[in-house]
C-alpha positions as a Markdown table, in Angstrom:
| # | Residue | x | y | z |
|---|---|---|---|---|
| 1 | Met | 13.5 | 14.2 | -17.6 |
| 2 | Gln | 14.8 | 14.5 | -14.1 |
| 3 | Val | 15.0 | 12.8 | -10.7 |
| 4 | Tyr | 14.8 | 14.6 | -7.3 |
| 5 | Ser | 15.7 | 13.0 | -3.9 |
| 6 | Arg | 16.7 | 14.4 | -0.6 |
| 7 | Thr | 20.0 | 12.5 | -0.7 |
| 8 | Asn | 22.6 | 12.4 | -3.5 |
| 9 | Thr | 22.9 | 8.7 | -3.3 |
| 10 | Ser | 19.2 | 7.9 | -3.9 |
| 11 | Ala | 18.8 | 10.6 | -6.6 |
| 12 | Lys | 21.9 | 9.3 | -8.5 |
| 13 | Gln | 20.8 | 5.6 | -8.1 |
| 14 | Leu | 17.4 | 6.2 | -9.8 |
| 15 | Ala | 18.7 | 8.7 | -12.3 |
| 16 | Glu | 21.3 | 6.2 | -13.6 |
| 17 | Lys | 18.5 | 3.6 | -14.1 |
| 18 | Leu | 16.4 | 6.2 | -16.1 |
| 19 | Gly | 19.3 | 7.9 | -17.9 |
| 20 | Thr | 18.3 | 11.3 | -16.6 |
| 21 | Pro | 20.0 | 14.2 | -14.7 |
| 22 | Phe | 19.2 | 14.5 | -11.0 |
| 23 | Thr | 19.1 | 17.1 | -8.3 |
| 24 | Thr | 18.8 | 17.3 | -4.5 |
| 25 | Asp | 17.5 | 20.9 | -4.7 |
| 26 | Leu | 13.7 | 21.4 | -5.0 |
| 27 | Gln | 14.3 | 24.8 | -6.5 |
| 28 | Glu | 16.0 | 23.1 | -9.5 |
| 29 | Ile | 12.9 | 21.0 | -10.4 |
| 30 | Asn | 12.4 | 21.1 | -14.2 |
| 31 | Lys | 9.5 | 23.4 | -14.8 |
| 32 | Asn | 9.0 | 22.2 | -18.4 |
| 33 | Ala | 8.0 | 18.7 | -17.4 |
| 34 | Asp | 4.6 | 17.5 | -18.5 |
| 35 | Leu | 4.2 | 15.5 | -15.3 |
| 36 | Val | 5.8 | 15.7 | -11.8 |
| 37 | Ile | 5.4 | 12.6 | -9.7 |
| 38 | Ile | 5.8 | 13.1 | -5.9 |
| 39 | Ser | 6.4 | 9.6 | -4.5 |
| 40 | Val | 7.5 | 10.1 | -0.9 |
| 41 | Ser | 6.3 | 9.2 | 2.6 |
| 42 | Asp | 3.0 | 10.7 | 3.6 |
| 43 | Asp | 4.7 | 12.7 | 6.4 |
| 44 | Ala | 7.2 | 14.3 | 3.9 |
| 45 | Leu | 4.5 | 15.1 | 1.3 |
| 46 | Glu | 3.4 | 18.5 | 2.6 |
| 47 | Gly | 6.9 | 19.8 | 3.0 |
| 48 | Ile | 7.8 | 18.8 | -0.6 |
| 49 | Val | 4.6 | 20.3 | -2.0 |
| 50 | Gln | 5.3 | 23.7 | -0.3 |
| 51 | Asn | 8.7 | 24.0 | -1.8 |
| 52 | Ile | 8.0 | 23.0 | -5.5 |
| 53 | Val | 7.4 | 25.5 | -8.2 |
| 54 | Ala | 6.0 | 23.5 | -11.0 |
| 55 | Gly | 4.6 | 26.0 | -13.5 |
| 56 | Asp | 1.9 | 24.4 | -15.7 |
| 57 | Ser | 3.1 | 20.8 | -15.1 |
| 58 | Leu | 0.6 | 18.2 | -14.0 |
| 59 | Val | 1.7 | 17.5 | -10.4 |
| 60 | Ile | 0.5 | 14.2 | -8.8 |
| 61 | His | 1.2 | 12.2 | -5.6 |
| 62 | Thr | 1.0 | 8.5 | -5.1 |
| 63 | Ser | -0.5 | 8.4 | -1.5 |
| 64 | Gly | -3.5 | 6.4 | -0.5 |
| 65 | Pro | -4.6 | 8.3 | 2.7 |
| 66 | Val | -3.7 | 11.8 | 1.5 |
| 67 | Gly | -6.4 | 13.7 | -0.4 |
| 68 | Met | -5.8 | 15.5 | -3.7 |
| 69 | Glu | -6.5 | 18.9 | -2.1 |
| 70 | Ile | -3.0 | 19.0 | -0.7 |
| 71 | Leu | -1.9 | 19.6 | -4.4 |
| 72 | Ser | -5.0 | 21.4 | -5.8 |
| 73 | Lys | -4.6 | 24.2 | -3.3 |
| 74 | Arg | -1.1 | 25.0 | -4.7 |
| 75 | Phe | -1.0 | 23.8 | -8.3 |
| 76 | Leu | -3.2 | 24.6 | -11.3 |
| 77 | Asn | -3.0 | 21.0 | -12.6 |
| 78 | Ser | -3.0 | 18.2 | -10.0 |
| 79 | Gly | -3.9 | 14.6 | -9.6 |
| 80 | Val | -3.2 | 11.3 | -7.9 |
| 81 | Ile | -2.1 | 7.9 | -9.0 |
| 82 | Tyr | -2.3 | 5.4 | -6.1 |
| 83 | Pro | -0.9 | 2.0 | -6.9 |
| 84 | Leu | -2.7 | -0.5 | -4.7 |
| 85 | Gln | 0.2 | -2.8 | -4.0 |
| 86 | Thr | 2.9 | -3.5 | -1.3 |
| 87 | Phe | 6.4 | -2.7 | -2.5 |
| 88 | Ser | 9.9 | -3.8 | -1.3 |
| 89 | Lys | 13.1 | -2.6 | -2.8 |
| 90 | Asn | 14.5 | -6.1 | -3.1 |
| 91 | Arg | 11.4 | -7.5 | -4.9 |
| 92 | Glu | 10.2 | -6.6 | -8.4 |
| 93 | Ala | 6.5 | -5.9 | -9.0 |
| 94 | Asp | 4.6 | -6.5 | -12.2 |
| 95 | Phe | 3.0 | -3.1 | -12.7 |
| 96 | Ser | 0.7 | -4.5 | -15.5 |
| 97 | Glu | -1.3 | -6.3 | -12.8 |
| 98 | Ile | -1.4 | -3.6 | -10.2 |
| 99 | Pro | -4.6 | -1.6 | -9.8 |
| 100 | Leu | -3.9 | 2.1 | -10.4 |
| 101 | Cys | -6.4 | 4.4 | -8.7 |
| 102 | Ile | -6.5 | 7.8 | -10.4 |
| 103 | Glu | -8.0 | 11.2 | -9.7 |
| 104 | Ala | -7.4 | 14.7 | -11.3 |
| 105 | Ser | -8.4 | 18.3 | -10.9 |
| 106 | Ser | -10.1 | 18.5 | -14.4 |
| 107 | Pro | -11.4 | 16.3 | -17.2 |
| 108 | Glu | -8.4 | 17.2 | -19.3 |
| 109 | Asn | -5.9 | 16.3 | -16.6 |
| 110 | Leu | -7.9 | 13.1 | -15.9 |
| 111 | Ser | -7.6 | 12.1 | -19.5 |
| 112 | Lys | -3.8 | 12.7 | -19.5 |
| 113 | Leu | -3.4 | 10.8 | -16.3 |
| 114 | Arg | -5.5 | 7.9 | -17.6 |
| 115 | Ser | -3.4 | 7.6 | -20.7 |
| 116 | Phe | -0.2 | 7.6 | -18.6 |
| 117 | Ala | -1.6 | 5.1 | -16.1 |
| 118 | Glu | -2.9 | 2.8 | -18.9 |
| 119 | Ser | 0.7 | 2.7 | -20.3 |
| 120 | Leu | 1.7 | 1.1 | -17.0 |
| 121 | Ser | -1.2 | -1.1 | -16.0 |
| 122 | Ala | -4.2 | -2.9 | -17.5 |
| 123 | Lys | -6.2 | -2.1 | -14.3 |
| 124 | Val | -6.9 | 1.7 | -14.1 |
| 125 | Val | -9.9 | 2.9 | -12.1 |
| 126 | Glu | -11.1 | 6.4 | -11.2 |
| 127 | Ile | -11.5 | 6.8 | -7.4 |
| 128 | Gly | -12.0 | 10.0 | -5.5 |
| 129 | Ser | -10.0 | 11.1 | -2.4 |
| 130 | Asp | -12.7 | 10.0 | 0.1 |
| 131 | Glu | -13.1 | 6.5 | -1.4 |
| 132 | Arg | -9.4 | 6.1 | -1.8 |
| 133 | Gln | -8.8 | 6.7 | 1.9 |
| 134 | Phe | -11.3 | 3.9 | 2.7 |
| 135 | Leu | -9.5 | 1.7 | 0.2 |
| 136 | His | -6.2 | 2.4 | 1.9 |
| 137 | Leu | -7.7 | 1.6 | 5.3 |
| 138 | Ala | -9.0 | -1.7 | 3.9 |
| 139 | Ala | -5.5 | -2.4 | 2.4 |
| 140 | Val | -3.9 | -1.9 | 5.9 |
| 141 | Phe | -6.2 | -4.7 | 7.2 |
| 142 | Ala | -5.7 | -7.0 | 4.3 |
| 143 | Cys | -1.9 | -6.5 | 3.8 |
| 144 | Asn | -0.1 | -4.8 | 6.7 |
| 145 | Phe | -2.0 | -6.5 | 9.5 |
| 146 | Ser | -1.9 | -9.9 | 7.7 |
| 147 | Asn | 1.9 | -9.6 | 7.4 |
| 148 | Tyr | 2.1 | -8.8 | 11.1 |
| 149 | Met | 0.2 | -12.0 | 11.8 |
| 150 | Tyr | 2.8 | -13.9 | 9.7 |
| 151 | Arg | 5.5 | -12.4 | 11.9 |
| 152 | Val | 3.7 | -13.5 | 15.1 |
| 153 | Ala | 3.2 | -17.0 | 13.7 |
| 154 | Asp | 6.9 | -17.1 | 12.8 |
| 155 | Glu | 7.9 | -16.1 | 16.4 |
| 156 | Ile | 5.6 | -18.8 | 17.8 |
| 157 | Leu | 7.1 | -21.4 | 15.6 |
| 158 | Arg | 10.7 | -20.4 | 16.3 |
| 159 | Gly | 9.9 | -20.7 | 20.0 |
| 160 | Ser | 9.2 | -24.4 | 19.4 |
| 161 | Asn | 12.1 | -24.8 | 16.9 |
| 162 | Leu | 9.8 | -25.1 | 13.9 |
| 163 | Asp | 10.3 | -23.5 | 10.5 |
| 164 | Phe | 8.0 | -20.9 | 9.0 |
| 165 | Asp | 8.3 | -22.7 | 5.7 |
| 166 | Leu | 5.7 | -25.2 | 7.1 |
| 167 | Leu | 3.1 | -22.4 | 6.9 |
| 168 | Arg | 3.9 | -21.2 | 3.4 |
| 169 | Pro | 1.5 | -23.6 | 1.6 |
| 170 | Leu | -1.3 | -22.7 | 4.0 |
| 171 | Ile | -0.7 | -19.0 | 3.5 |
| 172 | Leu | -0.7 | -19.4 | -0.3 |
| 173 | Glu | -3.9 | -21.4 | -0.3 |
| 174 | Thr | -5.6 | -18.9 | 1.9 |
| 175 | Ala | -4.7 | -16.1 | -0.5 |
| 176 | Met | -5.7 | -18.2 | -3.5 |
| 177 | Lys | -9.2 | -19.0 | -2.0 |
| 178 | Val | -10.2 | -15.3 | -1.8 |
| 179 | Gln | -9.4 | -14.9 | -5.5 |
| 180 | Glu | -12.4 | -17.2 | -6.1 |
| 181 | Met | -14.7 | -16.7 | -3.2 |
| 182 | Lys | -15.7 | -14.0 | -0.7 |
| 183 | Pro | -13.7 | -13.9 | 2.5 |
| 184 | Val | -16.7 | -14.8 | 4.6 |
| 185 | Glu | -17.1 | -18.0 | 2.5 |
| 186 | Ala | -13.4 | -18.9 | 2.9 |
| 187 | Gln | -13.3 | -18.6 | 6.7 |
| 188 | Thr | -12.3 | -21.7 | 8.6 |
| 189 | Gly | -10.9 | -22.4 | 12.0 |
| 190 | Pro | -11.9 | -23.2 | 15.6 |
| 191 | Ala | -13.9 | -20.0 | 16.1 |
| 192 | Leu | -16.0 | -20.7 | 13.1 |
| 193 | Arg | -16.6 | -24.2 | 14.4 |
| 194 | Arg | -17.4 | -22.9 | 17.9 |
| 195 | Asp | -14.7 | -25.1 | 19.2 |
| 196 | Arg | -14.3 | -23.4 | 22.6 |
| 197 | Lys | -12.1 | -26.2 | 24.0 |
| 198 | Thr | -9.4 | -25.6 | 21.4 |
| 199 | Met | -9.7 | -21.8 | 21.7 |
| 200 | Gly | -9.3 | -22.1 | 25.5 |
| 201 | Lys | -6.2 | -24.2 | 25.0 |
| 202 | His | -4.7 | -21.7 | 22.6 |
| 203 | Ile | -5.3 | -18.9 | 25.1 |
| 204 | Glu | -3.6 | -20.8 | 27.8 |
| 205 | Met | -0.6 | -21.5 | 25.5 |
| 206 | Leu | -0.3 | -17.7 | 24.9 |
| 207 | Lys | -0.2 | -16.8 | 28.6 |
| 208 | Lys | 3.5 | -15.8 | 28.2 |
| 209 | Tyr | 2.5 | -13.4 | 25.4 |
| 210 | Pro | -0.3 | -11.2 | 26.7 |
| 211 | Glu | -0.4 | -9.0 | 23.6 |
| 212 | Trp | -0.8 | -11.9 | 21.2 |
| 213 | Gln | -3.3 | -13.5 | 23.6 |
| 214 | Lys | -5.4 | -10.3 | 23.4 |
| 215 | Ile | -5.2 | -10.3 | 19.6 |
| 216 | Tyr | -6.2 | -14.0 | 19.5 |
| 217 | Glu | -9.3 | -13.2 | 21.7 |
| 218 | Ile | -10.3 | -10.2 | 19.6 |
| 219 | Met | -10.0 | -12.1 | 16.3 |
| 220 | Asn | -12.0 | -15.0 | 17.6 |
| 221 | Lys | -14.7 | -12.7 | 18.9 |
| 222 | Gly | -15.0 | -11.1 | 15.5 |
| 223 | Ile | -15.3 | -14.5 | 13.8 |
| 224 | Leu | -17.8 | -15.8 | 16.4 |
| 225 | Glu | -19.9 | -12.7 | 15.7 |
| 226 | Met | -19.8 | -12.9 | 11.9 |
| 227 | Asp | -23.1 | -12.8 | 10.1 |
């Protein structure tokens, strides 16, 4: 029915895709909407919530680490849909394959939210705020930290005039293996083999990069201590 954004450019851009009117004024939010979706940065969420008057609309947010109580304290009908995926504006995501984690303030609202979520994805699961926060924490390790490791690897390669493309098949195979086996079963590398000679050489090679050296040592220690 309507798009809101803080900036005219962003509001107009999405509204044109959806064929809806838009606003940059929270006081103009349509109070007759069945569903109000707040999809903003976690830091901006509370400020948005405090300035919306939503009537009887079901108001939801899409955050992983923020509990539902930020909404339930203010709105009669509230909930969460947390899409467990990484998003970039220049890359399309297939929503039918994305797990949608839902929570709602009442069985009736949960039923409405489930129907809506199932129209988007084949993978809908009910998860409470506490569990969702741990899921988000795990996702940071699995996604954000992994991508930072790719960046470190890229910089190491560029320092030796090598192309990151050389690593892409390895990265893909690593990701594919954990689709079929547990991470502990997929683990390889010098630390797992207790190859201290190779690890020592790597640490020496990283002496110009003390932060990366520290990360290397912490990671290897974790692998060496695996059950």
